[in-house]
C-alpha positions, -999 to 999 in steps of 0.1 A, spaced: -885 693 -260 -861 715 -241 -872 698 -208 -862 664 -223 -828 678 -233 -823 693 -199 -833 660 -182 -810 641 -205 -781 664 -198 -787 662 -160 -787 624 -163 -753 624 -182 -739 647 -155 -753 624 -127 -739 592 -143 -705 610 -146 -706 619 -109 -716 583 -100 -686 570 -120 -663 595 -102 -675 583 -68 -670 547 -78 -636 554 -93 -625 571 -61 -636 541 -41 -617 517 -63 -586 539 -62 -585 538 -24 -594 502 -19 -560 495 -2 -560 526 20 -563 518 56 -594 532 73 -609 546 41 -647 547 41 -664 543 8 -690 566 -6 -722 556 -25 -739 577 -52 -776 572 -56 -795 587 -85 -828 603 -76 -855 623 -94 -850 660 -88 -871 690 -97 -884 694 -133 -877 657 -140 -840 663 -137 -817 636 -123 -798 644 -91 -771 625 -72 -772 619 -35 -738 609 -21 -737 591 12 -710 575 33 -725 544 49 -712 536 84 -700 501 76 -667 490 92 -639 476 72 -622 443 80 -597 445 110 -562 433 104 -537 425 132 -502 437 126 -470 433 146 -452 466 151 -421 466 173 -432 434 190 -467 448 197 -499 435 182 -520 463 168 -554 462 152 -560 483 121 -592 488 102 -589 484 65 -610 500 38 -646 490 36 -646 490 -2 -657 458 -18 -646 454 -54 -674 429 -60 -698 458 -54 -678 486 -71 -671 470 -105 -708 464 -114 -715 500 -104 -690 512 -130 -708 491 -156 -742 506 -146 -728 541 -147 -712 535 -181 -743 520 -197 -765 548 -182 -741 574 -196 -741 558 -230 -779 555 -231 -784 591 -223 -758 602 -248 -777 582 -275 -809 599 -264 -793 633 -267 -780 625 -302 -815 614 -312 -831 646 -298 -805 666 -318 -813 647 -350 -851 653 -344 -846 690 -339 -824 692 -371 -852 674 -390 -878 698 -377 -857 728 -387 -851 713 -422 -889 708 -426 -896 744 -415 -871 758 -440 
């Protein structure tokens, strides 16, 4: 039972980290040259959930600006909101599901203790 609680708690923490990475990407969507990060949930030791954070080498769109009569190219952020918004929904639902599982485990333990008394 404690392994399942530990696994659930690690998943809650992992989904929180995933949401933080996605939120950071969304916050910096307009920052020139910003490179997004991706958070991938993987199975760790003892059935825990771990997060692998990568920064894919995907270039952002290039914008031509006129500065002092000179044309200059500037790379924009490679964050795509069409990818990031669904990631927030996935992280939110995963967080909620694991929180519900933790509550259920708590109720089961309480019932077992009540039976033993």
